[in-house]
DOMILUM-438293 format. One line per field, with one value per atom (N, C-alpha, C): residue number from 1; residue in three letters; atom name; x, y, z. Coordinates in nm, 2 decimals. Example, Ala and Ser with C-alpha at 12.3 -4.5 7.8 and 13.67 -1.06 7.14 Angstrom:
# residues 2
pos [1,1,1,2,2,2]
code [ALA,ALA,ALA,SER,SER,SER]
site [N,CA,C,N,CA,C]
X [1.32,1.23,1.32,1.28,1.37,1.29]
Y [-0.57,-0.45,-0.33,-0.22,-0.11,0.00]
Z [0.78,0.78,0.78,0.71,0.71,0.79]
//
This chain:
# residues 140
pos [1,1,1,2,2,2,3,3,3,4,4,4,5,5,5,6,6,6,7,7,7,8,8,8,9,9,9,10,10,10,11,11,11,12,12,12,13,13,13,14,14,14,15,15,15,16,16,16,17,17,17,18,18,18,19,19,19,20,20,20,21,21,21,22,22,22,23,23,23,24,24,24,25,25,25,26,26,26,27,27,27,28,28,28,29,29,29,30,30,30,31,31,31,32,32,32,33,33,33,34,34,34,35,35,35,36,36,36,37,37,37,38,38,38,39,39,39,40,40,40,41,41,41,42,42,42,43,43,43,44,44,44,45,45,45,46,46,46,47,47,47,48,48,48,49,49,49,50,50,50,51,51,51,52,52,52,53,53,53,54,54,54,55,55,55,56,56,56,57,57,57,58,58,58,59,59,59,60,60,60,61,61,61,62,62,62,63,63,63,64,64,64,65,65,65,66,66,66,67,67,67,68,68,68,69,69,69,70,70,70,71,71,71,72,72,72,73,73,73,74,74,74,75,75,75,76,76,76,77,77,77,78,78,78,79,79,79,80,80,80,81,81,81,82,82,82,83,83,83,84,84,84,85,85,85,86,86,86,87,87,87,88,88,88,89,89,89,90,90,90,91,91,91,92,92,92,93,93,93,94,94,94,95,95,95,96,96,96,97,97,97,98,98,98,99,99,99,100,100,100,101,101,101,102,102,102,103,103,103,104,104,104,105,105,105,106,106,106,107,107,107,108,108,108,109,109,109,110,110,110,111,111,111,112,112,112,113,113,113,114,114,114,115,115,115,116,116,116,117,117,117,118,118,118,119,119,119,120,120,120,121,121,121,122,122,122,123,123,123,124,124,124,125,125,125,126,126,126,127,127,127,128,128,128,129,129,129,130,130,130,131,131,131,132,132,132,133,133,133,134,134,134,135,135,135,136,136,136,137,137,137,138,138,138,139,139,139,140,140,140]
code [MET,MET,MET,LYS,LYS,LYS,ASP,ASP,ASP,LYS,LYS,LYS,ARG,ARG,ARG,SER,SER,SER,LEU,LEU,LEU,GLN,GLN,GLN,LEU,LEU,LEU,LYS,LYS,LYS,VAL,VAL,VAL,GLN,GLN,GLN,GLU,GLU,GLU,LEU,LEU,LEU,ILE,ILE,ILE,ASP,ASP,ASP,CYS,CYS,CYS,TYR,TYR,TYR,ALA,ALA,ALA,THR,THR,THR,THR,THR,THR,ASP,ASP,ASP,PRO,PRO,PRO,LEU,LEU,LEU,LYS,LYS,LYS,GLU,GLU,GLU,MET,MET,MET,SER,SER,SER,ASP,ASP,ASP,LEU,LEU,LEU,GLY,GLY,GLY,LYS,LYS,LYS,ASP,ASP,ASP,LEU,LEU,LEU,ASP,ASP,ASP,LYS,LYS,LYS,GLU,GLU,GLU,GLU,GLU,GLU,ALA,ALA,ALA,GLY,GLY,GLY,LEU,LEU,LEU,LYS,LYS,LYS,TRP,TRP,TRP,VAL,VAL,VAL,ALA,ALA,ALA,LEU,LEU,LEU,ALA,ALA,ALA,ALA,ALA,ALA,LEU,LEU,LEU,HIS,HIS,HIS,GLY,GLY,GLY,ILE,ILE,ILE,ASN,ASN,ASN,GLY,GLY,GLY,ASN,ASN,ASN,ALA,ALA,ALA,LYS,LYS,LYS,GLU,GLU,GLU,ILE,ILE,ILE,ALA,ALA,ALA,ILE,ILE,ILE,SER,SER,SER,LYS,LYS,LYS,ALA,ALA,ALA,GLN,GLN,GLN,GLY,GLY,GLY,GLY,GLY,GLY,LYS,LYS,LYS,ILE,ILE,ILE,THR,THR,THR,VAL,VAL,VAL,VAL,VAL,VAL,ALA,ALA,ALA,LYS,LYS,LYS,TYR,TYR,TYR,ARG,ARG,ARG,ASP,ASP,ASP,SER,SER,SER,GLU,GLU,GLU,LEU,LEU,LEU,PRO,PRO,PRO,SER,SER,SER,PRO,PRO,PRO,GLY,GLY,GLY,SER,SER,SER,ALA,ALA,ALA,VAL,VAL,VAL,GLY,GLY,GLY,GLU,GLU,GLU,LYS,LYS,LYS,ILE,ILE,ILE,ILE,ILE,ILE,ASN,ASN,ASN,SER,SER,SER,LEU,LEU,LEU,ARG,ARG,ARG,GLY,GLY,GLY,MET,MET,MET,THR,THR,THR,HIS,HIS,HIS,LEU,LEU,LEU,ASP,ASP,ASP,GLY,GLY,GLY,ASP,ASP,ASP,LYS,LYS,LYS,GLY,GLY,GLY,LYS,LYS,LYS,SER,SER,SER,LEU,LEU,LEU,ILE,ILE,ILE,ALA,ALA,ALA,LEU,LEU,LEU,GLY,GLY,GLY,VAL,VAL,VAL,ARG,ARG,ARG,ASP,ASP,ASP,GLY,GLY,GLY,SER,SER,SER,ILE,ILE,ILE,ASP,ASP,ASP,LEU,LEU,LEU,THR,THR,THR,VAL,VAL,VAL,LYS,LYS,LYS,VAL,VAL,VAL,LYS,LYS,LYS,LYS,LYS,LYS,ASP,ASP,ASP,ASP,ASP,ASP,ASP,ASP,ASP,GLY,GLY,GLY,GLU,GLU,GLU,SER,SER,SER,VAL,VAL,VAL,VAL,VAL,VAL,LEU,LEU,LEU,LYS,LYS,LYS,PHE,PHE,PHE,PRO,PRO,PRO,GLU,GLU,GLU]
site [N,CA,C,N,CA,C,N,CA,C,N,CA,C,N,CA,C,N,CA,C,N,CA,C,N,CA,C,N,CA,C,N,CA,C,N,CA,C,N,CA,C,N,CA,C,N,CA,C,N,CA,C,N,CA,C,N,CA,C,N,CA,C,N,CA,C,N,CA,C,N,CA,C,N,CA,C,N,CA,C,N,CA,C,N,CA,C,N,CA,C,N,CA,C,N,CA,C,N,CA,C,N,CA,C,N,CA,C,N,CA,C,N,CA,C,N,CA,C,N,CA,C,N,CA,C,N,CA,C,N,CA,C,N,CA,C,N,CA,C,N,CA,C,N,CA,C,N,CA,C,N,CA,C,N,CA,C,N,CA,C,N,CA,C,N,CA,C,N,CA,C,N,CA,C,N,CA,C,N,CA,C,N,CA,C,N,CA,C,N,CA,C,N,CA,C,N,CA,C,N,CA,C,N,CA,C,N,CA,C,N,CA,C,N,CA,C,N,CA,C,N,CA,C,N,CA,C,N,CA,C,N,CA,C,N,CA,C,N,CA,C,N,CA,C,N,CA,C,N,CA,C,N,CA,C,N,CA,C,N,CA,C,N,CA,C,N,CA,C,N,CA,C,N,CA,C,N,CA,C,N,CA,C,N,CA,C,N,CA,C,N,CA,C,N,CA,C,N,CA,C,N,CA,C,N,CA,C,N,CA,C,N,CA,C,N,CA,C,N,CA,C,N,CA,C,N,CA,C,N,CA,C,N,CA,C,N,CA,C,N,CA,C,N,CA,C,N,CA,C,N,CA,C,N,CA,C,N,CA,C,N,CA,C,N,CA,C,N,CA,C,N,CA,C,N,CA,C,N,CA,C,N,CA,C,N,CA,C,N,CA,C,N,CA,C,N,CA,C,N,CA,C,N,CA,C,N,CA,C,N,CA,C,N,CA,C,N,CA,C,N,CA,C,N,CA,C,N,CA,C,N,CA,C,N,CA,C,N,CA,C,N,CA,C,N,CA,C,N,CA,C,N,CA,C,N,CA,C,N,CA,C,N,CA,C,N,CA,C,N,CA,C,N,CA,C,N,CA,C,N,CA,C,N,CA,C,N,CA,C]
X [-2.35,-2.26,-2.23,-2.22,-2.21,-2.05,-2.03,-1.93,-1.81,-1.77,-1.67,-1.61,-1.57,-1.50,-1.59,-1.72,-1.80,-1.82,-1.80,-1.76,-1.69,-1.53,-1.43,-1.47,-1.54,-1.52,-1.66,-1.77,-1.87,-1.77,-1.69,-1.65,-1.56,-1.49,-1.39,-1.50,-1.59,-1.68,-1.76,-1.81,-1.83,-1.72,-1.56,-1.48,-1.51,-1.53,-1.52,-1.62,-1.75,-1.89,-1.88,-1.81,-1.80,-1.65,-1.57,-1.46,-1.41,-1.55,-1.54,-1.64,-1.67,-1.81,-1.66,-1.76,-1.70,-1.71,-1.66,-1.66,-1.70,-1.67,-1.72,-1.91,-1.90,-2.07,-2.12,-2.10,-2.18,-2.16,-2.06,-2.03,-2.18,-2.18,-2.25,-2.42,-2.41,-2.60,-2.61,-2.55,-2.53,-2.61,-2.67,-2.72,-2.89,-2.89,-3.06,-3.09,-2.98,-3.01,-3.08,-3.15,-3.29,-3.21,-3.10,-3.09,-2.93,-2.92,-2.78,-2.65,-2.70,-2.61,-2.48,-2.58,-2.50,-2.44,-2.52,-2.44,-2.30,-2.28,-2.19,-2.08,-2.09,-2.01,-2.00,-2.07,-2.03,-1.95,-1.98,-1.88,-1.75,-1.70,-1.60,-1.55,-1.59,-1.56,-1.53,-1.59,-1.59,-1.50,-1.46,-1.34,-1.23,-1.20,-1.12,-1.06,-1.17,-1.13,-1.07,-1.20,-1.14,-1.02,-0.94,-0.82,-0.71,-0.75,-0.65,-0.67,-0.75,-0.78,-0.72,-0.75,-0.73,-0.56,-0.53,-0.39,-0.38,-0.48,-0.49,-0.40,-0.34,-0.29,-0.35,-0.47,-0.56,-0.69,-0.77,-0.92,-0.98,-1.02,-1.07,-1.28,-1.32,-1.47,-1.46,-1.50,-1.57,-1.70,-1.75,-1.85,-1.82,-1.92,-1.89,-1.95,-1.98,-2.06,-2.20,-2.22,-2.38,-2.42,-2.32,-2.37,-2.37,-2.29,-2.26,-2.15,-2.16,-2.06,-1.98,-1.82,-1.76,-1.66,-1.62,-1.52,-1.43,-1.30,-1.18,-1.09,-1.05,-0.95,-0.82,-0.71,-0.59,-0.52,-0.46,-0.41,-0.40,-0.51,-0.54,-0.63,-0.65,-0.72,-0.86,-0.92,-1.03,-1.14,-1.26,-1.41,-1.47,-1.48,-1.60,-1.68,-1.81,-1.95,-2.01,-2.10,-2.12,-2.17,-2.17,-2.30,-2.44,-2.42,-2.54,-2.48,-2.57,-2.55,-2.59,-2.67,-2.69,-2.61,-2.55,-2.47,-2.34,-2.31,-2.17,-2.13,-2.28,-2.22,-2.23,-2.27,-2.23,-2.13,-2.04,-1.97,-1.83,-1.86,-1.75,-1.78,-1.89,-1.89,-1.82,-1.84,-1.82,-1.68,-1.59,-1.45,-1.41,-1.44,-1.43,-1.46,-1.57,-1.59,-1.49,-1.46,-1.34,-1.18,-1.17,-1.05,-1.02,-1.16,-1.15,-1.13,-1.14,-1.11,-1.19,-1.21,-1.33,-1.31,-1.18,-1.13,-1.15,-1.06,-1.10,-0.97,-0.92,-0.76,-0.73,-0.72,-0.62,-0.54,-0.53,-0.43,-0.47,-0.46,-0.42,-0.49,-0.39,-0.43,-0.50,-0.59,-0.67,-0.61,-0.63,-0.61,-0.73,-0.78,-0.85,-0.84,-0.89,-0.91,-0.91,-0.82,-0.89,-0.88,-0.96,-0.94,-0.86,-0.73,-0.58,-0.55,-0.54,-0.45,-0.51,-0.41,-0.48,-0.44,-0.46,-0.40,-0.43,-0.33,-0.34,-0.33,-0.43,-0.49,-0.43,-0.42,-0.39,-0.56,-0.59,-0.72,-0.65,-0.70,-0.64,-0.79,-0.83,-0.93,-0.92,-0.99,-0.97,-1.11,-1.13,-1.28,-1.20,-1.33,-1.25,-1.43,-1.41,-1.49,-1.60,-1.48,-1.54,-1.63,-1.62,-1.65,-1.54,-1.56,-1.50,-1.43,-1.40,-1.29,-1.23,-1.20,-1.20,-1.08,-0.96,-0.89,-0.83,-0.83,-0.79,-0.65,-0.56,-0.47,-0.36,-0.34,-0.34,-0.17,-0.12,0.03,0.08,0.24,0.30,0.34]
Y [-2.39,-2.28,-2.17,-2.05,-1.99,-1.98,-1.96,-1.96,-1.83,-1.86,-1.71,-1.60,-1.70,-1.63,-1.52,-1.53,-1.46,-1.37,-1.32,-1.19,-1.10,-1.17,-1.06,-1.04,-1.17,-1.10,-0.99,-0.99,-0.87,-0.80,-0.73,-0.64,-0.58,-0.67,-0.62,-0.54,-0.59,-0.58,-0.46,-0.40,-0.27,-0.20,-0.20,-0.12,-0.08,-0.14,-0.10,-0.04,-0.04,0.02,0.17,0.17,0.29,0.37,0.36,0.39,0.54,0.60,0.75,0.83,0.75,0.83,0.88,0.93,1.01,0.91,0.80,0.74,0.73,0.84,0.91,0.96,1.05,1.05,0.92,0.86,0.70,0.63,0.65,0.57,0.65,0.76,0.82,0.77,0.73,0.70,0.52,0.47,0.31,0.26,0.32,0.31,0.31,0.36,0.39,0.23,0.16,0.08,-0.06,-0.07,-0.19,-0.32,-0.39,-0.52,-0.50,-0.48,-0.52,-0.54,-0.68,-0.75,-0.68,-0.64,-0.60,-0.45,-0.39,-0.26,-0.27,-0.38,-0.47,-0.44,-0.48,-0.53,-0.36,-0.34,-0.20,-0.09,-0.12,0.00,-0.12,-0.16,-0.27,-0.20,-0.21,-0.15,-0.02,0.07,0.20,0.28,0.21,0.20,0.15,0.08,0.04,0.16,0.20,0.33,0.44,0.50,0.61,0.57,0.44,0.48,0.44,0.42,0.43,0.58,0.66,0.78,0.89,0.89,0.93,0.87,0.83,0.79,0.76,0.67,0.64,0.51,0.51,0.38,0.25,0.34,0.22,0.26,0.18,0.26,0.11,0.14,0.06,0.07,-0.03,-0.04,-0.16,-0.06,-0.14,-0.12,-0.23,-0.25,-0.28,-0.17,-0.19,-0.30,-0.33,-0.44,-0.40,-0.26,-0.21,-0.26,-0.22,-0.23,-0.16,0.00,0.13,0.07,0.13,0.12,0.28,0.19,0.37,0.34,0.43,0.38,0.50,0.47,0.58,0.55,0.64,0.65,0.68,0.61,0.69,0.70,0.85,0.92,1.06,1.13,1.21,1.23,1.12,1.02,1.12,1.09,1.15,1.06,1.02,1.00,0.98,0.88,0.86,0.79,0.84,0.84,0.72,0.65,0.50,0.44,0.37,0.28,0.21,0.23,0.21,0.03,0.01,-0.08,-0.25,-0.18,-0.34,-0.35,-0.23,-0.23,-0.30,-0.27,-0.27,-0.41,-0.49,-0.61,-0.67,-0.65,-0.71,-0.67,-0.55,-0.55,-0.65,-0.67,-0.72,-0.87,-0.96,-1.03,-1.11,-0.99,-1.00,-1.03,-0.93,-0.91,-1.06,-1.11,-1.23,-1.33,-1.36,-1.45,-1.42,-1.32,-1.32,-1.39,-1.37,-1.42,-1.48,-1.56,-1.72,-1.69,-1.55,-1.53,-1.54,-1.69,-1.70,-1.65,-1.69,-1.65,-1.47,-1.48,-1.34,-1.30,-1.29,-1.24,-1.31,-1.21,-1.26,-1.23,-1.21,-1.14,-1.20,-1.13,-1.25,-1.12,-1.15,-1.07,-1.08,-0.99,-0.96,-0.90,-0.93,-0.89,-0.85,-0.74,-0.66,-0.60,-0.67,-0.59,-0.44,-0.33,-0.20,-0.13,-0.13,-0.11,-0.22,-0.15,-0.22,-0.25,-0.26,-0.30,-0.38,-0.42,-0.49,-0.38,-0.41,-0.35,-0.49,-0.47,-0.61,-0.55,-0.54,-0.51,-0.65,-0.56,-0.64,-0.60,-0.74,-0.76,-0.76,-0.68,-0.78,-0.77,-0.83,-0.84,-0.94,-0.85,-0.82,-0.87,-0.95,-0.92,-0.96,-0.87,-0.91,-0.87,-0.84,-0.77,-0.68,-0.59,-0.44,-0.42,-0.51,-0.52,-0.59,-0.57,-0.64,-0.52,-0.52,-0.46,-0.53,-0.47,-0.53,-0.42,-0.40,-0.33,-0.31,-0.24,-0.27,-0.21,-0.27,-0.17,-0.17,-0.08,0.00,0.00,-0.11,-0.08,0.07,0.09,0.20,0.25]
Z [0.14,0.18,0.07,0.08,0.00,-0.05,-0.16,-0.20,-0.21,-0.10,-0.03,-0.13,-0.25,-0.35,-0.44,-0.42,-0.52,-0.42,-0.30,-0.20,-0.32,-0.30,-0.37,-0.48,-0.51,-0.73,-0.69,-0.65,-0.65,-0.59,-0.50,-0.48,-0.56,-0.64,-0.75,-0.88,-0.86,-0.98,-0.95,-0.79,-0.77,-0.75,-0.71,-0.74,-0.89,-0.97,-1.16,-1.15,-1.06,-1.11,-1.04,-0.91,-0.84,-0.85,-0.97,-0.99,-1.00,-1.05,-1.11,-1.01,-0.93,-0.79,-0.70,-0.62,-0.47,-0.36,-0.30,-0.21,-0.11,-0.04,0.06,0.01,-0.11,-0.04,-0.08,-0.19,-0.16,-0.03,0.04,0.19,0.25,0.26,0.32,0.34,0.25,0.16,0.19,0.20,0.18,0.33,0.42,0.56,0.52,0.39,0.38,0.32,0.23,0.09,0.18,0.12,0.15,0.16,0.06,0.06,0.18,0.24,0.39,0.32,0.29,0.21,0.10,-0.02,-0.11,-0.08,0.01,0.12,0.18,0.21,0.28,0.20,0.11,-0.01,-0.12,-0.11,-0.15,-0.06,0.04,0.15,0.12,0.11,0.10,0.00,-0.07,-0.27,-0.24,-0.15,-0.16,-0.06,0.01,0.16,0.09,-0.03,-0.13,-0.24,-0.25,-0.35,-0.28,-0.16,-0.10,-0.07,-0.01,0.07,-0.04,-0.17,-0.30,-0.33,-0.35,-0.37,-0.26,-0.17,-0.03,0.03,0.03,0.05,0.17,0.17,0.34,0.37,0.51,0.53,0.58,0.69,0.66,0.70,0.73,0.74,0.80,0.96,1.05,1.04,1.09,1.12,1.23,1.36,1.46,1.52,1.58,1.62,1.79,1.86,1.97,2.05,2.16,2.24,2.21,2.27,2.23,2.08,1.95,1.86,1.78,1.84,1.72,1.65,1.56,1.44,1.43,1.45,1.38,1.26,1.17,1.11,1.12,1.11,1.13,1.04,0.93,0.84,0.85,0.89,0.97,0.80,0.82,0.71,0.79,0.85,0.88,1.02,1.08,1.15,1.16,1.08,1.08,1.08,1.14,1.13,1.02,0.93,0.83,0.84,0.74,0.77,0.83,0.92,0.94,0.87,0.82,0.75,0.85,0.97,1.02,1.06,1.17,1.27,1.16,1.09,1.02,0.87,0.82,0.64,0.76,0.88,0.95,0.97,1.06,1.09,0.92,0.81,0.71,0.63,0.67,0.62,0.70,0.82,0.95,0.87,0.83,0.80,0.68,0.63,0.44,0.44,0.47,0.49,0.60,0.69,0.77,0.66,0.56,0.43,0.38,0.30,0.21,0.25,0.41,0.48,0.48,0.52,0.63,0.76,0.84,0.97,1.04,1.09,1.14,1.35,1.36,1.52,1.56,1.65,1.72,1.75,1.66,1.60,1.49,1.37,1.27,1.15,1.03,0.97,0.81,0.73,0.59,0.49,0.37,0.25,0.17,0.10,-0.04,-0.11,-0.20,-0.39,-0.43,-0.45,-0.56,-0.63,-0.78,-0.92,-0.88,-0.93,-0.95,-1.07,-1.17,-1.30,-1.38,-1.49,-1.48,-1.42,-1.27,-1.20,-1.12,-0.95,-0.90,-0.77,-0.66,-0.47,-0.38,-0.30,-0.20,-0.07,0.01,0.14,0.22,0.36,0.43,0.53,0.60,0.64,0.78,0.87,1.01,1.11,1.19,1.30,1.40,1.48,1.65,1.68,1.80,1.89,2.03,2.11,2.22,2.33,2.46,2.53,2.49,2.41,2.38,2.28,2.24,2.06,1.95,1.84,1.71,1.63,1.58,1.45,1.33,1.25,1.14,1.06,1.02,0.99,0.82,0.70,0.65,0.61,0.55,0.59,0.44,0.37,0.26,0.23,0.12,0.10,0.08,0.15,0.15,0.02]
//
C-alpha cells in the first residue's frame, strides 16, 4: 500500500520547484510527459500556483463518460489547457488519494505549503453517470 502522505509532500515540493514559472505554460506541456503519475502531481501543483497567482475561486477538472478531460477555472470562466486523458486520470486519482475521498461524492480540506506560507484548499469530488469531477476551491 502506498503512503498517501507522500503524494501531498511531493505536490508541495513541486509547488516550490515551479513557484517562479508560468503555471499555464507548464500545464499545457504536461500531456507530453512520459511519467503520467508524476505529471498528475505536477498538474495539481501548477493548478494551485495558477489559482493563487490568478486569484481563482476554484479550478475544476472533469472526466466525461467517454474519457475526455476538461479543466475550467472560475474567476472569469475560461477553459484551461487539458492535460489529456492519461494525465487527467492520474490527477483525479492523486487528489482522491490525498484526501481519501473514495465515494461518489465528498468534500475535504487539504493544506499545501507554498514558499514561506500555506494555503488551505477545499477539494470536492462528484461522480455520476455523466462522469467524474474534482474541484479545487481556493480561499476567499
